[in-house]
Each structure stands twice: as C-alpha cells, then as structure tokens.
C-alpha positions as CSV (number, residue, x, y, z in Angstrom):
1,M,-31.5,-1.9,18.1
2,A,-28.7,0.5,19.2
3,E,-29.4,4.2,18.8
4,R,-27.1,6.1,16.5
5,L,-24.7,8.5,18.2
6,Y,-22.7,10.7,15.8
7,L,-19.0,11.8,16.3
8,Y,-17.9,15.2,15.0
9,D,-14.2,15.9,15.0
10,T,-12.9,19.4,15.1
11,T,-9.2,18.8,15.4
12,L,-8.4,20.6,12.2
13,R,-10.3,23.7,13.2
14,D,-10.7,24.0,17.0
15,G,-7.6,21.9,17.6
16,Q,-5.5,24.3,15.6
17,Q,-6.4,27.0,18.1
18,T,-4.1,25.3,20.6
19,Q,-1.2,27.5,21.6
20,G,1.8,26.5,19.5
21,V,-0.1,24.4,17.0
22,Q,-0.2,25.4,13.3
23,F,-1.0,22.6,10.8
24,S,0.3,22.8,7.3
25,T,-2.0,21.7,4.5
26,P,-0.3,18.3,4.0
27,E,-0.5,17.7,7.8
28,K,-4.2,18.5,7.7
29,L,-4.7,16.1,4.9
30,R,-2.8,13.3,6.7
31,I,-4.9,13.9,9.9
32,A,-8.1,13.9,8.0
33,E,-7.3,10.5,6.4
34,A,-6.6,9.1,9.8
35,L,-9.8,10.4,11.2
36,D,-11.8,9.0,8.4
37,A,-10.1,5.6,8.9
38,L,-11.0,5.8,12.6
39,G,-14.7,6.1,11.7
40,V,-15.8,9.6,12.8
41,D,-18.9,10.9,11.1
42,Y,-18.0,14.5,10.5
43,I,-14.6,16.1,9.9
44,E,-14.5,19.9,10.4
45,G,-11.7,21.0,8.1
46,G,-11.4,24.6,9.1
47,W,-12.7,28.0,8.2
48,P,-12.3,28.7,4.5
49,G,-11.3,32.2,3.7
50,A,-10.0,32.8,7.3
51,N,-6.4,31.8,6.3
52,P,-4.6,30.3,3.3
53,T,-4.0,26.9,4.9
54,D,-7.7,26.2,5.6
55,S,-8.6,27.4,2.1
56,A,-6.0,25.2,0.5
57,F,-7.2,22.2,2.6
58,F,-10.7,22.4,1.1
59,E,-9.2,22.6,-2.4
60,E,-7.3,19.4,-1.8
61,A,-9.6,17.6,0.7
62,P,-9.6,13.8,0.1
63,A,-12.7,11.9,-0.7
64,S,-14.0,10.6,2.7
65,R,-16.7,8.5,4.1
66,A,-17.0,11.1,6.9
67,V,-19.0,14.2,6.0
68,M,-16.5,17.0,5.3
69,T,-17.6,20.2,7.0
70,A,-16.7,23.8,6.6
71,F,-16.9,26.2,9.5
72,G,-18.0,29.9,9.5
73,M,-20.2,32.3,11.2
74,T,-23.7,33.6,10.8
75,K,-24.2,36.6,8.5
76,R,-23.2,40.0,9.7
77,A,-25.7,42.6,10.7
78,G,-26.7,45.1,8.0
79,R,-26.4,42.7,5.0
80,S,-28.3,39.8,3.6
81,A,-27.0,36.2,3.7
82,E,-26.7,36.2,0.0
83,N,-24.4,39.2,0.0
84,D,-22.2,38.4,3.0
85,D,-18.7,37.7,1.5
86,V,-17.6,35.8,4.7
87,L,-20.5,33.5,4.5
88,S,-20.0,33.1,0.7
89,A,-16.4,32.0,1.3
90,V,-17.6,29.2,3.5
91,L,-20.1,28.0,1.0
92,N,-17.6,28.2,-1.8
93,A,-15.6,25.4,-0.1
94,G,-18.1,23.1,-1.6
95,T,-18.5,20.8,1.5
96,P,-21.7,18.8,1.9
97,A,-22.1,20.3,5.4
98,V,-21.6,23.8,6.9
99,C,-21.4,24.7,10.5
100,L,-22.1,28.3,11.5
101,V,-21.3,29.8,14.9
102,G,-23.7,32.3,16.3
103,K,-24.4,34.0,19.6
104,T,-27.0,32.6,22.1
105,H,-25.9,34.6,25.2
106,D,-27.7,37.9,25.4
107,F,-24.6,39.6,26.9
108,H,-22.5,38.7,23.9
109,V,-25.1,39.9,21.5
110,T,-25.4,43.4,23.0
111,A,-21.8,43.8,24.2
112,A,-19.7,41.9,21.5
113,L,-22.0,42.3,18.4
114,G,-23.6,45.6,19.5
115,I,-27.0,44.7,18.0
116,E,-30.5,44.1,19.2
117,L,-31.4,40.7,20.5
118,S,-34.1,40.3,17.9
119,E,-31.7,41.1,15.1
120,N,-29.4,38.4,16.2
121,V,-32.2,35.9,16.1
122,A,-33.1,37.0,12.6
123,N,-29.4,36.6,11.5
124,I,-29.4,33.1,12.8
125,R,-32.6,32.2,11.0
126,A,-31.5,33.8,7.7
127,S,-28.1,32.3,7.7
128,V,-29.2,28.7,8.4
129,A,-32.0,29.0,5.8
130,H,-29.5,30.2,3.2
131,I,-27.2,27.2,3.9
132,V,-30.2,24.8,3.6
133,A,-31.3,26.5,0.4
134,Q,-28.0,25.7,-1.2
135,G,-28.6,22.0,-0.6
136,R,-26.1,21.8,2.3
137,E,-26.5,20.1,5.7
138,A,-26.6,22.9,8.2
139,L,-25.2,22.9,11.7
140,F,-25.7,25.8,14.1
141,D,-22.9,26.2,16.7
142,A,-24.6,27.8,19.7
143,E,-21.7,29.8,21.2
144,H,-21.6,30.4,25.0
145,F,-24.9,28.5,25.2
146,F,-24.7,27.3,28.7
147,D,-23.7,30.7,30.1
148,G,-26.5,32.2,28.0
149,W,-29.0,29.7,29.4
150,K,-28.1,30.6,32.9
151,A,-28.4,34.3,32.2
152,N,-31.5,34.3,30.0
153,A,-32.9,30.9,29.2
154,P,-35.9,32.1,27.1
155,Y,-33.7,34.1,24.8
156,A,-31.1,31.2,24.4
157,L,-34.0,28.9,23.6
158,E,-35.4,31.4,21.0
159,C,-32.0,31.3,19.2
160,L,-32.1,27.5,19.0
161,Q,-35.7,27.5,17.8
162,A,-34.8,29.9,15.0
163,A,-32.0,27.6,13.8
164,L,-34.3,24.6,14.1
165,E,-37.2,26.2,12.2
166,A,-34.7,27.4,9.5
167,G,-33.8,23.7,8.8
168,A,-30.6,23.1,10.8
169,R,-29.9,19.4,11.0
170,W,-27.8,19.8,14.2
171,I,-27.9,22.4,16.9
172,V,-24.7,22.2,18.9
173,L,-24.7,23.4,22.5
174,C,-21.4,24.9,23.3
175,D,-19.8,25.3,26.7
176,T,-17.4,27.8,25.2
177,N,-15.8,29.0,28.4
178,G,-15.5,25.4,29.7
179,G,-16.8,26.3,33.2
180,T,-20.0,24.4,33.3
181,L,-20.0,21.2,35.4
182,P,-21.5,17.8,34.4
183,H,-24.6,18.0,36.6
184,E,-25.4,21.4,35.1
185,I,-24.9,20.2,31.6
186,Y,-27.3,17.3,32.2
187,R,-30.0,19.6,33.7
188,I,-29.8,22.2,31.0
189,V,-29.8,19.8,28.1
190,A,-32.9,18.1,29.6
191,E,-34.5,21.5,29.9
192,V,-33.7,22.3,26.3
193,I,-35.3,19.1,25.1
194,A,-38.4,19.8,27.3
195,G,-38.5,23.2,25.7
196,G,-39.1,21.7,22.3
197,I,-35.7,21.0,20.7
198,P,-35.5,17.3,19.9
199,G,-32.5,15.4,21.3
200,E,-31.8,13.7,18.0
201,R,-31.1,17.2,16.6
202,L,-28.8,18.3,19.4
203,G,-25.0,18.1,19.7
204,I,-22.6,18.9,22.5
205,H,-19.3,20.8,22.3
206,T,-17.3,21.1,25.6
207,H,-14.0,22.6,26.7
208,N,-11.8,21.3,29.4
209,D,-11.2,24.3,31.6
210,T,-12.3,22.3,34.7
211,E,-10.9,19.0,33.5
212,N,-14.5,17.9,32.9
213,A,-14.9,18.1,29.2
214,V,-15.3,14.3,28.7
215,A,-17.6,14.0,31.7
216,C,-19.7,16.9,30.5
217,S,-20.0,15.3,27.0
218,L,-21.2,12.0,28.6
219,A,-23.7,13.9,30.8
220,A,-25.1,15.5,27.7
221,V,-25.5,12.1,26.0
222,D,-27.2,10.8,29.1
223,A,-29.6,13.8,28.9
224,G,-30.4,13.1,25.2
225,V,-28.0,14.7,22.7
226,R,-27.0,12.6,19.8
227,Q,-23.9,14.3,18.4
228,V,-20.7,14.6,20.3
229,Q,-17.9,17.0,19.3
230,G,-14.3,16.8,20.3
231,T,-10.7,16.7,19.1
232,L,-7.9,14.1,19.0
233,N,-5.8,14.2,22.1
234,G,-8.0,16.9,23.5
235,L,-6.4,19.7,21.4
236,G,-8.0,23.1,21.7
237,E,-7.8,26.6,22.9
238,R,-6.8,27.2,26.5
239,C,-7.1,23.8,28.3
240,G,-8.4,22.0,25.2
241,N,-11.6,20.4,24.0
242,A,-13.4,17.2,24.9
243,N,-10.9,14.4,24.1
244,L,-12.2,12.0,21.5
245,T,-9.3,9.7,22.2
246,S,-10.9,9.1,25.6
247,L,-14.6,9.5,24.5
248,I,-14.5,7.0,21.6
249,P,-13.3,3.9,23.7
250,T,-15.6,4.9,26.6
251,L,-18.6,5.0,24.3
252,L,-17.6,1.8,22.6
253,L,-16.5,-0.3,25.6
254,K,-18.3,1.0,28.6
255,E,-21.9,0.4,29.7
256,P,-24.5,1.6,29.2
257,Y,-23.1,3.3,26.1
258,A,-21.7,0.2,24.5
259,S,-25.1,-1.5,24.4
260,R,-27.2,1.6,23.9
261,Y,-25.4,3.4,21.1
262,D,-23.8,2.8,17.7
263,I,-20.9,5.2,17.1
264,N,-19.8,3.7,13.8
265,V,-16.3,3.0,15.0
266,S,-15.5,-0.7,14.6
267,R,-13.5,-2.8,17.0
268,D,-10.8,-3.1,14.3
269,A,-10.6,0.6,13.9
270,L,-10.4,1.1,17.7
271,E,-7.2,-1.0,17.7
272,A,-5.6,1.8,15.7
273,L,-6.5,4.5,18.3
274,T,-3.2,4.5,20.1
275,Q,-1.3,4.7,16.8
276,T,-3.6,7.5,15.6
277,S,-3.0,9.5,18.8
278,R,0.7,9.2,18.5
279,M,0.7,10.1,14.9
280,L,-0.9,13.4,15.8
281,D,1.8,14.0,18.4
282,E,4.4,13.1,15.8
283,V,2.9,15.7,13.4
284,L,3.0,18.3,16.3
285,N,6.6,17.2,17.2
286,R,5.7,16.8,20.8
287,V,6.0,14.0,23.3
288,P,2.8,12.0,24.0
289,M,1.3,12.4,27.4
290,R,2.2,9.2,29.3
291,Q,-0.8,9.3,31.6
292,A,-3.4,9.8,28.8
293,P,-6.3,7.4,29.4
294,Y,-6.4,4.4,27.0
295,V,-3.5,5.5,24.7
296,G,-0.8,6.8,27.1
297,S,2.3,4.6,27.5
298,S,1.5,4.5,31.3
299,A,-2.2,3.8,30.9
300,F,-1.6,0.1,31.6
301,A,1.6,0.3,33.6
302,H,1.7,-1.7,36.8
303,K,4.7,-0.8,39.0
304,A,3.8,-2.2,42.5
305,G,4.8,-5.8,43.0
306,L,1.4,-6.7,44.5
307,H,-0.4,-5.4,41.4
308,A,2.0,-7.2,39.1
309,S,1.4,-10.5,41.0
310,A,-2.4,-10.1,40.5
311,I,-2.0,-9.1,36.9
312,L,-0.2,-12.4,36.3
313,K,-3.2,-14.3,37.6
314,D,-5.9,-12.2,35.9
315,P,-5.3,-8.9,34.1
316,T,-8.8,-7.6,35.0
317,T,-7.7,-7.3,38.6
318,Y,-6.1,-3.9,37.7
319,E,-7.1,-3.2,34.2
320,H,-10.5,-1.8,33.3
321,V,-10.1,-2.8,29.6
322,D,-7.8,-5.0,27.6
323,P,-4.9,-2.7,26.4
324,A,-5.0,-4.4,23.0
325,T,-8.6,-3.2,22.3
326,V,-7.2,0.3,21.9
327,G,-3.9,-0.7,20.3
328,N,-1.9,-0.2,23.5
329,R,0.1,-2.6,25.6
330,R,0.6,-3.6,29.2
331,V,3.8,-2.4,30.9
332,I,5.4,-3.9,34.0
333,P,8.0,-1.2,35.0
334,M,11.2,-2.3,36.6
335,S,12.6,-0.5,39.6
336,N,14.2,-1.2,42.9
337,Q,10.7,-1.8,44.3
338,A,10.2,-4.7,41.9
339,G,9.7,-8.3,43.0
340,Q,9.9,-11.5,41.0
341,S,6.3,-11.3,39.9
342,N,7.0,-8.0,38.1
343,L,10.2,-9.3,36.7
344,R,8.9,-12.6,35.3
345,R,5.9,-10.7,33.8
346,R,8.2,-8.1,32.2
347,L,10.5,-10.8,30.9
348,A,7.6,-12.7,29.4
349,E,6.4,-9.6,27.6
350,A,9.9,-9.4,26.0
351,G,9.7,-13.0,24.9
352,L,12.0,-14.3,27.7
353,E,10.5,-17.1,29.7
354,V,12.2,-17.8,33.0
355,A,11.0,-20.4,35.4
356,P,10.0,-19.4,39.0
357,G,12.9,-19.7,41.3
358,D,15.5,-19.5,38.6
359,P,18.7,-18.0,40.2
360,A,19.0,-15.6,37.2
361,L,15.9,-13.7,38.5
362,A,17.7,-12.8,41.7
363,R,20.8,-11.7,39.7
364,I,18.7,-9.5,37.5
365,L,17.0,-7.9,40.5
366,D,20.3,-7.3,42.3
367,E,21.8,-5.7,39.2
368,I,18.8,-3.4,38.8
369,K,19.0,-2.3,42.4
370,T,22.8,-1.7,42.1
371,R,22.3,0.3,38.9
372,E,19.5,2.4,40.3
373,A,21.8,3.3,43.2
374,Q,24.2,4.6,40.5
375,G,21.6,6.8,38.9
376,Y,19.9,4.5,36.4
377,T,16.1,4.2,36.2
378,Y,14.2,1.4,34.5
379,D,10.7,2.6,35.4
380,T,10.2,3.9,31.9
381,A,13.4,2.7,30.1
382,Q,11.9,-0.7,29.3
383,A,14.2,-1.3,26.3
384,S,17.3,-0.8,28.4
385,F,15.9,-3.1,31.1
386,E,15.3,-5.8,28.5
387,L,18.9,-5.6,27.2
388,L,20.2,-5.8,30.7
389,A,18.1,-8.9,31.4
390,R,19.2,-10.5,28.2
391,E,22.9,-9.9,29.0
392,I,22.5,-11.6,32.4
393,L,20.5,-14.5,30.9
394,G,23.1,-14.9,28.1
395,R,20.6,-14.1,25.4
396,L,22.0,-10.7,24.2
397,P,23.0,-11.0,20.5
398,S,26.1,-9.2,19.4
399,Y,25.2,-7.6,16.0
400,F,28.2,-5.2,16.0
401,E,30.9,-3.8,18.3
402,V,31.7,-0.2,19.0
403,K,35.5,0.1,18.8
404,R,35.7,3.8,19.6
405,Y,33.9,7.2,19.1
406,R,34.9,10.8,19.4
407,V,33.0,14.1,19.4
408,T,34.5,17.5,18.8
409,I,32.8,20.9,19.3
410,E,34.0,23.9,17.5
411,R,33.0,27.5,18.0
412,R,33.7,29.6,14.9
413,K,32.5,32.4,12.7
414,N,30.4,31.6,9.6
415,K,30.3,33.4,6.3
416,Y,28.0,36.0,7.8
417,D,30.6,36.8,10.5
418,R,28.5,35.3,13.2
419,M,29.7,33.0,15.9
420,V,28.2,29.5,15.5
421,S,28.8,26.1,17.0
422,L,29.4,22.9,15.1
423,S,29.8,19.4,16.4
424,E,31.5,16.5,14.6
425,A,31.3,12.9,15.6
426,V,33.4,9.9,14.6
427,V,32.1,6.4,15.3
428,V,34.1,3.2,14.5
429,V,32.1,-0.1,14.6
430,K,33.0,-3.6,13.8
431,V,30.3,-5.6,11.8
432,D,30.9,-9.1,10.5
433,G,34.7,-8.7,11.2
434,E,34.9,-5.5,9.2
435,K,35.7,-2.1,10.8
436,K,33.5,0.8,9.5
437,L,34.3,4.4,10.3
438,S,31.4,6.9,10.0
439,V,31.6,10.7,10.4
440,S,28.7,13.1,10.8
441,D,28.1,16.7,11.8
442,S,25.4,18.3,13.8
443,L,23.8,20.5,11.2
444,D,20.2,20.0,10.1
445,N,18.8,20.5,6.6
446,E,18.5,24.2,7.2
447,G,22.1,24.5,8.5
448,F,21.3,24.9,12.2
449,D,23.4,23.2,14.8
450,R,21.6,20.4,16.7
451,G,24.4,19.6,19.1
452,P,26.9,16.8,19.8
453,V,24.3,14.1,20.6
454,N,22.7,14.7,17.2
455,A,26.0,14.3,15.5
456,L,26.7,11.1,17.5
457,S,23.3,9.6,16.6
458,K,23.7,10.3,12.9
459,A,27.2,8.8,12.9
460,L,26.2,5.7,14.8
461,A,23.3,5.0,12.4
462,K,25.3,5.8,9.2
463,D,26.8,2.4,8.4
464,L,26.0,-0.8,10.2
465,G,26.6,-3.0,7.2
466,R,23.9,-5.6,6.6
467,Y,21.8,-4.2,9.5
468,Q,21.7,-0.7,8.0
469,S,18.3,-1.0,6.2
470,I,16.7,-2.2,9.5
471,I,17.6,1.0,11.4
472,D,16.9,3.4,8.6
473,D,13.4,4.1,9.8
474,M,14.6,4.9,13.4
475,R,14.5,8.4,14.7
476,L,15.1,10.1,18.1
477,V,11.9,11.8,19.2
478,D,12.7,12.9,22.7
479,F,15.9,13.5,24.8
480,K,15.8,14.2,28.5
481,V,18.7,15.0,30.9
482,R,18.6,14.8,34.6
483,I,21.4,15.5,37.1
484,T,21.1,12.8,39.8
485,Q,23.8,14.1,42.2
486,G,25.0,17.6,42.9
487,G,28.4,19.3,43.2
488,T,31.6,18.1,41.7
489,E,30.4,14.4,41.8
490,A,27.4,15.1,39.6
491,V,26.0,12.1,37.6
492,T,24.1,12.7,34.4
493,R,21.2,10.5,33.5
494,V,20.0,10.6,29.9
495,I,16.7,9.1,28.7
496,I,16.0,8.8,25.0
497,D,12.7,8.1,23.2
498,S,13.1,6.4,19.8
499,Q,10.4,5.6,17.2
500,D,10.4,3.6,14.0
501,G,8.3,3.4,10.9
502,R,5.9,0.9,12.4
503,G,4.9,3.4,15.1
504,R,6.8,1.5,17.8
505,R,8.2,3.7,20.5
506,W,10.8,2.7,23.1
507,Q,12.9,4.3,25.8
508,T,16.6,3.7,26.8
509,V,18.7,5.1,29.5
510,G,22.4,6.0,29.9
511,V,24.3,7.2,33.0
512,S,27.7,8.8,33.3
513,A,29.5,11.8,34.8
514,N,30.0,12.8,31.1
515,I,26.8,13.7,29.3
516,V,28.1,12.6,25.9
517,D,29.0,9.1,27.3
518,A,25.5,8.9,28.9
519,S,23.9,9.9,25.7
520,F,25.9,7.4,23.6
521,E,25.0,4.6,26.0
522,A,21.3,5.3,25.6
523,L,21.7,5.7,21.8
524,L,23.5,2.3,21.6
525,D,20.8,0.6,23.6
526,A,18.1,2.1,21.3
527,V,19.8,0.6,18.2
528,R,20.4,-2.8,19.8
529,W,16.7,-3.1,20.9
530,K,15.5,-2.2,17.4
531,L,17.8,-4.9,15.9
532,I,16.5,-7.5,18.4
533,R,12.9,-6.7,17.5
534,D,13.5,-7.0,13.7
535,C,16.4,-9.5,13.5
536,G,15.6,-11.8,16.4
537,E,18.3,-13.3,18.6
538,V,20.5,-14.4,15.8
539,A,23.2,-11.9,14.9
C-alpha cells in the first residue's frame, strides 16, 4: 500500500509575508475553501493575536476537512507556558492543531533571544507539552534548522528531541534562509532520522532563495520526511516558499512518488489546480506567471514548427504530462515562424477543422506575416489570431457593428480645488438593426480616474442588446503597451488580458499609431471572442 504523505499549506500565514501581499479576512476565507477543496491536509490560517485580520479569520474559519492550524511561537523566557499571553492567544483560536516556531540554531538562541542554550530547550519542551495538555495536535517549527545543524548538530538535535519527547506530532525542519541545497537537505534529514527522530514525525519547510525549494522538498521526502509544507504559487517572504502548485502534481503524477505515496489529492481535484492558482492571482490582483510549471499559460505552449508537427502525431513527444490533468491546456502560438502544422493544430483547438493543403492555410499564414511586420504579435494573443483566421475562412459571425466611438480627456479642478483628469467615452453600436449609444466615464467606485481605455471598455460593454448578459462577467485583468517603432513613426501595440466568470482567460492585440485606437481594437476582439465561445457561430 502507498505510504501517507501529508500536505501542509501556509499560504495564509507565510504567503502573506510576501512583499505587497495583504489578505483581507474574506479573501483568506475564500482561499481556505479552495485549499480544502484541493485536498491539502493542513491549512495554517495565520497567527492569532498578531494582527486583527488573522484573529478575525479564526473567528469565522469555515468547517473544513483539512486540519485548521494556528501559528505562534514557543513561550518567552522568564514565564511559564500557562502564563504567556502570546501563547494563550494562539490557543484561544480554538484550532485542533497548533504550530509553534522555536529556535534550533545556537547562534540565534544566544544572539537573538539572549538566553542560555539549555533554557531554550526547556522552553521548547514546556511549550509543546502545554499544547498537548490542552488536547491539541502540536507541531514544532524548527526555525533555521539546517544552518543550526551545520553549526552545532548535537544542539539542533537536542531541540528536536525535546519537542518529540513533549508530544509533538510533527517536527518541521525549516530552511529559513533558503540557502541549503538539495543534496545537503537529503544528507541532513537522513542524519536526523539516524539520530533518533522518526521520519514519520518529520516535516520539511523550504524557501526558494536559490530556486531550489521544490527540489529541496523532494530531497527531504526521498530522505524520509512525511509532511511537506509550502504555499500556493510559491508565495512567501523574499523569494517565496516551496510552491505547492508544482509539488502537488509532481507528487501525484511523477514516479517514484506517484506509486509510493498517497497525498490525499484526487485526480478530479488536481484538474482544478490551474483554476485555483489563477484564483489566487485574481485575489492578489496580479498577472499569473506564464512560465509557471503545470499551471502557467505557457507551460504547454509549442511555438516551433518542428515541435507542433510532432505534437500533432503524439503529444507526449514534447509534453511531460497531459495538460488536462492539471486543468491547463495546450497552446500552439502563432507567429511568423509558424508552419502549416502549427496552424492546423491551433485552428483545430479553436474548433476550426481545415484540411491539409487547403489554400486558406497559405492565406492565413501570409496575413499573419504581413501583420507581424506591421507590429502585431500572435504569440500570446491567441484570441485575436482565432478571429483573424475565422475572418479569412469566412466563419466570423457578426454579432454587432461599431458605427463610431469617441473619447475626450478633460483636465479640471475638483471641489477640493485639485487638478484632476477625467475621460469620457461614447460608443455607438448597431445590434439587430438597432443603433445603441453608450456613454461612460473613467472614474472607479472610489472616484479615481482610470484613464481613457477604462472609459472605452465600460462604454463598449454597457449595452449590446441581447448579448449583454453574456459579457456581463467579463473583466479586463491586464493591459500592456509596447512601442514597436521609434521616432515620429512610432507604432503602438496593445495587448489586453480578459477573464470571465468561468475562469477563462484570453489575450487580444491591437496595433495603431494611436494608443486609443490600438486599445479599442484589442477590446473589440476580446468581446467578440467571448461571444463566439458562449453564443457559437450563429449571430
């Protein structure tokens, strides 16, 4: 039978230490529900008492299959565990499990805490024993463990033994500075187990400062640990933590891990991994990393014609797993390097079957090359490519027609006598033979100006007649501008990322000497692609 390997997520605590990240309580609740649905075994909700958001989370924490865990630190010197108010706040969260961080590096004990080494060991023992006495599952987070082991292995082991003897269910070895390499992790974990700490009681917590956090976690598993800690999308202080979004599919799909261990994440749950990853980025209001393993939009992108030709014959020629297993999809980017193999594959993915040798293929390729010479790029703007191909193939529905649009930008003083900008957009469309005029400004809900493109986007999506309900869940999530030529003949390329309520994400491109024209072209493509997906080819 497969051996149990436990997953411990610390996105809500360690992940929140990422520069620029601050979760609200509702956001933490939403993330916790997604983590529970994914199948992790432990969810570390935060440090109760450390800040109002973490305290509020534990008051509202949803019922979960995963073990909800509160984080804190071992008791302070000079007081008992029963009378330490910081430790009491952690226990008062009422979670079934409590994780306490403590020093295991002698340098940190004497320099940071300023106490004797023996007193630190006693603090660890008393704190863990107090947690266990309250009927809670205790975890000991051995901070700076690997540096401590290198400096003074007998003392680091003494700290672990104190936690073990006090009743800790898990002793988590932390590479807090993120500088330990995989071969060192393997060796030291093996030495710890040989020193008397059972592997089934050990966890691993790595940071990514050498881009080795995932590799270090796997090395620790190979050496015998049975709990792996990490965060969604690798969030965390400095360079981040071990990325569970990479670790989970590796453990579930790759040998020897797939056969040797049970990580309690089902294949069905794994298919939601990409959506869960992008949900987190949506909460953080940041663009997902395209090159992220497994879940990135480029993780299964095949640009070279030779690769695309092989993919047509057998996807395993250039894919280490089926994209669908992690909820992702294969992408055949279009560019002026493309051949007919790329083109037919990409058309097929869009539901457009074209026979080999069809003259339309040559026309599409020629048009792509002509447009890329003008500044367009279809490498990432797959939605715009599809619309272009449909137009040449005579399969582009006409849901509505834009008759005209206008944008005005005004600089004026507001009621506080401050100079502010305001953009107004007017868009006239014809839907089902009826002209519709929509007007919108660029102010957000707080009254801040979001610019002319924002005004245009809102005006275009304001009234499309019978199609309006279909685009109501659309939103613009990223906007990139690139100048493709310099001087007075500069050409502006705009690439827009859009997303809808189903979690679908698509890119469109517009090119013009006028940034507003380029933006509107990309916006228009985004709306048309959405309508094709949800309405089909019948306008």
